BAKEBA-972932 format. One record per residue (C-alpha): residue number from 1; residue in three letters; x, y, z. Coordinates in Angstrom, 1 decimal. Example, Ala and Ser with C-alpha at 12.3 -4.5 7.8 and 13.67 -1.06 7.14 Angstrom:
<pts>
 num residu      u      v      w
   1    ALA   12.3   -4.5    7.8
   2    SER   13.7   -1.1    7.1
</pts>
This chain:
<pts>
 num residu      u      v      w
   1    MET    0.0    0.2   -0.1
   2    SER    1.4    3.5   -0.7
   3    ARG    1.4    6.4    1.4
   4    ILE    1.3    9.9    0.9
   5    LEU    4.6   11.9    1.6
   6    ALA    3.5   15.7    1.9
   7    ILE    6.1   18.2    2.0
   8    SER    4.9   21.9    2.8
   9    ILE    7.3   24.4    2.0
  10    LEU    6.0   27.5    3.6
  11    VAL    7.7   31.1    2.6
  12    GLY    6.7   34.3    4.4
  13    LEU    8.2   37.7    3.6
  14    LEU    7.3   40.8    5.3
  15    LEU    8.5   44.1    4.0
  16    LEU    8.1   47.6    5.8
  17    VAL   10.1   50.5    4.8
  18    LEU   12.3   51.8    7.3
  19    LYS   14.9   54.9    7.7
  20    PRO   18.1   54.2    6.3
  21    SER   21.6   55.0    7.9
  22    SER   24.9   55.5    6.2
  23    GLY   28.5   54.3    6.0
  24    VAL   28.2   50.6    6.4
  25    ALA   29.7   48.6    3.4
  26    GLN   27.3   46.4    1.5
  27    THR   27.9   42.8    0.5
  28    GLN   28.7   42.3   -3.2
  29    PRO   27.0   39.8   -5.1
  30    THR   29.1   37.1   -7.1
  31    THR   28.0   35.7  -10.7
  32    PRO   26.7   32.3   -9.3
  33    GLU   24.1   34.5   -7.0
  34    LYS   23.2   36.8   -9.8
  35    ALA   23.0   33.6  -12.1
  36    LEU   20.5   32.0   -9.7
  37    ALA   18.7   35.3   -9.2
  38    ALA   18.1   35.4  -12.8
  39    ALA   16.9   31.9  -13.1
  40    GLN   14.3   32.6  -10.2
  41    THR   13.5   35.8  -12.1
  42    SER   12.7   33.9  -15.3
  43    PHE   10.7   31.3  -13.3
  44    GLY    8.6   34.0  -11.7
  45    PHE    7.8   35.5  -15.0
  46    LYS    6.5   32.2  -16.2
  47    LEU    4.4   31.6  -13.2
  48    PHE    3.0   35.1  -12.7
  49    SER    2.0   35.0  -16.5
  50    ASN    0.1   31.8  -15.9
  51    LEU   -1.7   33.1  -13.0
  52    THR   -2.6   36.5  -14.5
  53    GLY   -3.7   34.4  -17.4
  54    GLU   -6.1   32.9  -15.2
  55    GLU   -7.3   35.7  -13.3
  56    PRO   -6.8   39.0  -15.8
  57    ALA   -9.4   40.9  -13.8
  58    ASP   -8.3   40.1  -10.1
  59    ASN   -5.2   41.1   -7.9
  60    VAL   -2.3   38.5   -8.2
  61    PHE    0.6   39.1   -5.8
  62    ILE    3.2   36.7   -5.5
  63    SER    6.7   36.1   -4.4
  64    PRO    8.7   34.2   -7.0
  65    ALA   11.9   34.1   -4.5
  66    SER    9.5   32.3   -2.0
  67    VAL    8.3   29.8   -4.4
  68    ALA   11.7   29.2   -6.0
  69    PHE   13.7   28.6   -2.8
  70    ALA   10.8   26.3   -1.6
  71    LEU   10.9   24.3   -4.7
  72    ALA   14.7   24.4   -4.6
  73    MET   14.6   22.6   -1.0
  74    THR   12.2   19.9   -2.7
  75    TRP   14.4   19.6   -5.8
  76    ASN   17.3   18.3   -3.5
  77    GLY   15.1   15.1   -3.2
  78    ALA   14.2   14.4   -6.9
  79    ALA   15.9   12.2   -9.0
  80    GLY   15.9   11.3  -12.8
  81    GLU   13.0   12.6  -15.1
  82    THR   11.6   14.7  -12.0
  83    ARG   14.6   16.3  -11.4
  84    GLU   15.1   17.5  -15.0
  85    ALA   11.5   18.7  -15.1
  86    MET   11.7   20.6  -12.2
  87    SER   15.4   22.3  -13.3
  88    ARG   13.7   23.2  -16.7
  89    ALA   10.7   24.7  -14.8
  90    LEU   12.7   26.6  -12.4
  91    GLU   15.2   27.8  -15.2
  92    LEU   18.2   26.2  -13.7
  93    LYS   19.8   25.6  -16.9
  94    GLY   22.8   23.6  -16.6
  95    MET   23.2   24.1  -12.9
  96    ASP   23.9   21.2  -11.0
  97    LEU   23.0   20.3   -7.5
  98    ASP   26.1   21.9   -5.9
  99    HIS   25.9   25.0   -7.9
 100    VAL   22.3   25.6   -7.0
 101    ASN   22.8   24.7   -3.4
 102    GLN   25.8   27.0   -3.0
 103    ALA   24.3   29.9   -4.7
 104    SER   21.2   29.6   -2.7
 105    LEU   23.1   29.8    0.5
 106    ALA   25.2   32.8   -0.8
 107    LEU   22.2   34.6   -2.5
 108    LYS   20.4   34.2    0.8
 109    ASN   23.3   35.7    2.9
 110    THR   23.9   38.5    0.5
 111    LEU   20.3   39.7    0.6
 112    GLN   20.1   39.6    4.3
 113    GLN   23.2   41.7    4.4
 114    ALA   22.2   44.0    1.4
 115    ASP   20.9   47.0    3.3
 116    PRO   21.9   47.5    7.2
 117    THR   18.8   49.9    7.2
 118    VAL   16.4   47.2    6.1
 119    GLN   15.7   44.1    8.2
 120    LEU   15.7   41.0    6.0
 121    HIS   15.4   37.4    7.6
 122    ILE   15.2   34.2    5.4
 123    ALA   14.2   31.3    7.5
 124    ASN   13.5   27.6    6.6
 125    SER   12.5   24.4    8.2
 126    LEU   11.6   20.8    7.9
 127    TRP    9.1   19.1    9.9
 128    ALA    9.5   15.3    9.5
 129    LYS    7.0   12.5   10.5
 130    LYS    8.3   11.1   13.7
 131    GLY    9.4    7.5   13.2
 132    LEU   10.0    7.6    9.5
 133    GLU   13.6    7.6    7.9
 134    PHE   14.7   10.4    5.5
 135    LYS   17.9   10.0    3.5
 136    PRO   20.8   11.9    5.4
 137    ASP   22.1   13.5    2.6
 138    PHE   18.7   15.2    1.9
 139    MET   18.4   16.5    5.3
 140    ASP   22.0   17.5    5.6
 141    ARG   21.7   19.7    2.3
 142    ASN   19.0   21.5    3.5
 143    ARG   20.6   22.1    6.7
 144    ARG   23.7   23.3    5.2
 145    PHE   22.7   25.2    2.2
 146    PHE   19.2   26.3    3.3
 147    ASN   20.1   26.7    7.0
 148    ALA   17.1   24.5    7.5
 149    GLU   15.7   24.0   11.3
 150    VAL   14.8   20.1   11.3
 151    ALA   12.4   18.5   13.8
 152    ALA   10.4   15.3   14.0
 153    LEU    6.6   15.7   14.9
 154    ASN    4.0   13.4   15.8
 155    PHE    1.7   14.0   12.8
 156    ALA   -1.2   12.2   14.5
 157    ASP   -1.3   14.9   17.3
 158    PRO   -4.0   17.5   16.8
 159    GLY   -1.6   20.0   17.8
 160    SER    1.0   19.5   15.3
 161    PRO   -0.4   21.8   12.6
 162    ALA   -0.6   24.6   15.1
 163    THR    3.3   23.9   15.9
 164    ILE    4.1   24.5   12.3
 165    ASN    1.8   27.4   11.9
 166    ASP    3.0   29.0   15.0
 167    TRP    6.6   28.8   13.2
 168    VAL    5.3   30.7   10.1
 169    GLY    3.6   33.3   12.1
 170    ARG    6.8   34.0   14.0
 171    ASN    8.7   34.2   10.9
 172    THR    6.4   36.4    9.0
 173    ALA    5.5   38.9   11.8
 174    ALA    2.1   37.1   12.1
 175    LYS    1.0   38.4    8.7
 176    ILE    0.6   34.8    7.8
 177    THR   -0.5   32.6   10.7
 178    LYS   -2.0   29.7    8.9
 179    ILE   -0.9   27.5    5.9
 180    ILE   -1.7   24.2    7.3
 181    GLU   -5.4   23.4    8.0
 182    ARG   -5.0   19.9    8.9
 183    ILE   -2.3   17.1    8.4
 184    ASP   -3.9   13.9    6.9
 185    SER   -2.7   10.3    7.5
 186    ASN   -0.2    9.9    4.7
 187    SER    1.6   13.0    5.4
 188    ILE    5.2   12.6    6.2
 189    LEU    7.1   16.2    5.6
 190    PHE    6.8   19.8    5.7
 191    LEU    9.4   21.8    4.4
 192    ILE    8.8   25.6    5.3
 193    ASN   10.5   28.6    4.1
 194    ALA    9.8   32.1    5.5
 195    ILE   11.1   35.8    4.5
 196    TYR   10.6   38.7    6.8
 197    PHE   11.6   42.4    5.2
 198    LYS   11.1   45.5    7.2
 199    GLY   12.1   49.0    6.0
 200    ARG   10.9   52.5    4.9
 201    TRP   10.8   54.5    1.8
 202    THR   14.2   56.4    1.6
 203    ALA   11.7   59.3    0.9
 204    GLU    8.2   59.0    2.5
 205    PHE    5.0   60.1    1.4
 206    LYS    3.5   63.0    3.4
 207    LYS    0.3   61.7    5.0
 208    GLU   -1.5   65.2    4.9
 209    LEU   -1.0   65.1    1.1
 210    THR   -3.0   61.7    0.8
 211    THR   -6.5   62.4   -0.3
 212    GLN   -9.7   60.3   -1.7
 213    ARG   -9.4   60.0   -5.5
 214    PRO  -11.0   57.9   -7.9
 215    PHE   -9.4   54.5   -9.3
 216    THR  -10.8   52.8  -12.2
 217    PRO  -10.3   49.0  -11.8
 218    ALA  -10.5   46.5  -14.7
 219    ASN  -14.4   46.5  -14.6
 220    GLY  -14.5   50.0  -15.5
 221    SER  -16.4   51.2  -12.4
 222    PRO  -14.5   53.8  -10.5
 223    VAL  -13.8   53.4   -6.9
 224    GLN  -12.5   55.9   -4.1
 225    VAL   -9.2   55.1   -2.9
 226    PRO   -6.5   57.1   -0.6
 227    MET   -3.9   58.3   -3.0
 228    MET   -0.8   59.4   -2.0
 229    THR    1.3   62.0   -3.6
 230    GLN    5.0   63.0   -3.7
 231    SER    7.3   65.3   -6.1
 232    GLY   11.0   64.9   -6.3
 233    SER   13.8   63.5   -8.5
 234    PHE   13.1   59.8   -9.3
 235    GLN   14.5   56.8  -11.7
 236    TYR   12.1   57.1  -14.4
 237    HIS   11.3   55.4  -17.7
 238    GLU    8.6   55.9  -20.2
 239    THR    7.8   54.2  -23.5
 240    PRO    4.6   54.6  -25.7
 241    GLU    3.2   51.5  -24.1
 242    PHE    3.7   52.4  -20.1
 243    GLN    5.2   54.9  -17.6
 244    ALA    7.4   53.3  -14.9
 245    ILE    9.2   54.6  -11.8
 246    SER   11.5   53.5   -9.1
 247    LEU   10.6   53.9   -5.5
 248    PRO   13.7   52.9   -3.2
 249    TYR   13.9   51.6    0.2
 250    GLY   16.3   52.5    3.0
 251    ASN   19.9   53.0    1.2
 252    ARG   18.2   52.7   -2.2
 253    ARG   19.5   49.0   -3.1
 254    TRP   15.9   47.8   -2.7
 255    ASN   13.0   49.3   -4.6
 256    MET    9.6   48.9   -5.9
 257    ARG    9.1   49.2   -9.6
 258    ILE    5.8   50.5  -10.8
 259    PHE    4.7   50.1  -14.2
 260    LEU    1.5   51.8  -15.4
 261    PRO    0.2   51.2  -18.9
 262    THR   -0.8   54.3  -20.9
 263    PRO   -4.3   55.4  -21.6
 264    GLY   -5.8   53.2  -23.9
 265    ARG   -3.7   50.0  -23.1
 266    THR   -4.5   47.5  -20.5
 267    LEU   -2.5   45.7  -17.9
 268    PRO   -3.0   42.3  -19.5
 269    GLN   -1.8   43.8  -22.6
 270    PHE    1.4   45.1  -20.7
 271    LEU    2.0   41.9  -19.0
 272    LYS    2.2   39.8  -22.3
 273    SER    5.5   41.9  -23.0
 274    LEU    6.9   40.9  -19.4
 275    THR    9.8   38.7  -20.5
 276    PRO   13.1   38.4  -18.7
 277    SER   14.8   39.9  -22.1
 278    ASN   12.4   42.9  -22.0
 279    TRP   12.7   43.3  -18.1
 280    ASP   16.7   43.5  -18.5
 281    THR   16.3   46.1  -21.1
 282    TRP   13.7   48.1  -18.9
 283    MET   15.8   48.0  -15.9
 284    ARG   19.0   49.6  -17.6
 285    SER   16.5   52.2  -19.3
 286    PHE   15.5   54.0  -15.8
 287    LYS   17.1   57.7  -15.7
 288    LYS   17.0   60.3  -13.1
 289    ARG   13.9   62.7  -14.0
 290    ASP   12.0   65.2  -12.0
 291    GLY    8.4   64.5  -11.4
 292    ASP    5.2   63.8   -9.6
 293    ILE    3.8   60.5   -8.4
 294    SER    0.5   59.7   -7.4
 295    LEU    0.1   55.9   -5.9
 296    PRO   -2.8   54.3   -4.2
 297    ARG   -2.4   53.2   -0.6
 298    TYR   -3.6   49.5   -0.5
 299    ARG   -3.5   46.5    1.3
 300    ILE   -4.0   43.0   -0.5
 301    GLU   -3.8   39.2    0.8
 302    TYR   -3.8   36.6   -2.0
 303    GLU   -3.8   32.6   -1.6
 304    LYS   -3.5   30.3   -4.6
 305    ALA   -2.7   26.5   -5.1
 306    LEU    0.0   26.3   -7.6
 307    ASN   -0.2   22.5   -8.5
 308    ASP   -1.8   23.3  -12.0
 309    PRO    0.4   26.5  -12.8
 310    LEU    3.4   24.5  -12.1
 311    LYS    2.1   21.6  -14.1
 312    SER    1.6   23.7  -17.1
 313    LEU    5.1   24.9  -16.6
 314    GLY    6.5   21.6  -17.1
 315    MET    6.4   20.0  -13.8
 316    ASP    3.7   17.5  -14.2
 317    VAL    5.7   14.5  -13.7
 318    ALA    6.4   15.8  -10.1
 319    PHE    2.8   15.5   -9.2
 320    ASP    2.2   12.2  -11.0
 321    ARG    2.1    9.3   -8.4
 322    SER    3.2    6.6  -11.2
 323    ARG    5.8    8.5  -12.6
 324    ALA    7.5   11.2  -10.1
 325    ASP   10.9   10.0   -8.5
 326    PHE   11.9   11.8   -5.1
 327    SER   14.1    8.8   -4.3
 328    GLY   16.7   11.2   -3.0
 329    MET   14.4   12.1   -0.1
 330    ILE   13.3    8.9    1.8
 331    GLU   14.3    5.4    2.8
 332    THR   11.6    3.9    1.2
 333    SER   10.5    1.6   -1.8
 334    GLU    7.2    3.6   -2.1
 335    ARG    7.0    6.1   -4.7
 336    ALA    6.7   10.0   -3.6
 337    TYR    5.1   12.8   -5.6
 338    ILE    4.1   16.4   -4.9
 339    ASN    0.7   16.4   -3.6
 340    GLN    0.2   20.0   -3.1
 341    VAL    1.9   23.4   -3.5
 342    LYS    0.1   26.4   -2.0
 343    HIS    1.0   30.0   -1.8
 344    LYS   -0.1   33.0    0.5
 345    THR    0.8   36.7    0.5
 346    PHE    0.0   39.7    2.1
 347    VAL    0.9   43.1    1.2
 348    GLU    0.5   46.7    2.5
 349    VAL    1.6   49.9    1.0
 350    ASN    1.4   53.0    2.6
 351    GLU    3.1   56.6    3.1
 352    GLU    5.8   55.1    5.3
 353    GLY    6.7   52.1    2.9
 354    THR    5.6   48.6    2.2
 355    GLU    4.6   45.5    4.5
 356    ALA    4.4   42.2    2.8
 357    ALA    4.4   38.5    3.5
 358    ALA    4.2   35.3    1.7
 359    ALA    4.0   31.5    2.4
 360    THR    4.2   28.7   -0.1
 361    SER    3.6   25.0    1.1
 362    VAL    4.2   22.1   -1.3
 363    GLY    2.9   18.8   -0.5
 364    VAL    4.6   15.7   -1.7
 365    SER    2.9   12.3   -2.1
 366    VAL    4.0    8.9   -2.2
 367    THR    2.6    6.6   -4.8
 368    SER   13.6   51.9  -27.7
 369    PHE   12.0   55.0  -27.0
 370    GLU   13.3   58.4  -26.0
 371    PRO   10.9   59.9  -23.7
 372    PRO   10.6   63.8  -23.2
 373    SER   12.9   65.3  -20.9
 374    GLU   10.3   68.0  -19.2
 375    ARG    9.0   67.3  -15.8
 376    PHE    6.7   63.9  -15.6
 377    ARG    3.6   63.4  -13.9
 378    MET    2.4   59.6  -13.2
 379    VAL   -0.9   59.1  -11.7
 380    VAL   -1.5   55.5  -10.9
 381    ASP   -5.3   55.6  -11.1
 382    ARG   -5.9   52.3  -13.0
 383    PRO   -4.7   48.8  -13.0
 384    PHE   -0.8   48.4  -12.7
 385    PHE    2.0   46.3  -12.3
 386    CYS    4.6   46.4   -9.3
 387    ALA    7.9   44.6   -8.3
 388    ILE   10.0   44.6   -5.1
 389    ARG   13.6   44.0   -6.3
 390    ASP   17.3   44.1   -5.0
 391    ASP   19.1   46.2   -7.6
 392    GLN   22.5   44.6   -7.1
 393    THR   21.5   40.7   -7.7
 394    GLY   18.4   41.2   -9.6
 395    THR   16.4   39.3   -7.1
 396    ILE   12.5   39.9   -7.2
 397    LEU   10.9   39.2   -4.0
 398    PHE    7.5   40.1   -5.1
 399    LEU    5.6   40.6   -8.3
 400    GLY    2.0   42.1   -8.3
 401    ALA   -0.8   42.7  -10.8
 402    ILE   -2.9   45.2   -9.0
 403    ASN   -6.4   45.7  -10.5
 404    ASN   -8.1   47.2   -7.5
 405    PRO   -6.6   48.4   -4.4
 406    LYS   -9.5   48.8   -2.4
</pts>
């Protein structure tokens, strides 16, 4: 009789902007770190495109880094066709196990040291079913390269889900407090990743300038939202298709990139052009310009099962109980397969900055345009795209399609 191996990987990220400090050296990213960050970006854009295609008029907010780190831990237990399929989906392109693991550890450390004025904590954990034997190499790699805490739990104990959820809550500043509802009798492992980020805009929006103004969602019926306003000198880019601005946090290494389709163009039309190649071109095209930015204050929670989107990206074999190969994970003759991948996020943008959280659970079961130089005005009063990014490694913590900020 086969039994389910459920591995839940939870990733939580909280971002809140804080005041910067100066005079502290930053860790410089290496080529392997940048290569992994680029792979995560490519994977993130594919996943984001799939989700926004399913929900073109809804808010979608995901953490590509969260999902990628979560699946990388699972990938350490994959073998054969399953590992190859996951490698392709994750855009790992020729990177072997040691390369990915060492780059993951280096990238995690670099991001956590990126800006001393921003608090960034990345935590991982593995919760194993008590009495079951896992391959020592699998557990050891997750300890060494993902700094994972490892604990054995009695999954038959009704209090076990609360133990795991409490860990997630502690590592997302209580922004995500429940990712696991229950543990079924076949579940044997949960892998959890949590990210906490806290900071402030480099230049805060003045609260007294925030006013109620109309925002027109995808459905065309205007809603009143609190609109923040700021004037100054910004990194800015404009094409016939969109306006884009970079709003920095702390010492300016972290930032939020906001893309607003021009009037007459829709957010889905813009998202079709969101490719790694275009993204790299856009990132190089931002230039300093004086202007005015009006941005809605918003708070969004998002939850999504990622099984089907990941299958569509080529990972279907990992979910197939008759074909999946996770023999590098567990000491058993039974076949393991991914049972569930679940992702939860939270984001709040206000005058002080941004607060965000993400959680991802994975269950594995057995069986060229020159803009004008004059002052710009950018009023984000219709659906827009945003990304929270580290400029030095290129890591994208969050991607969002905001159709209705209310």
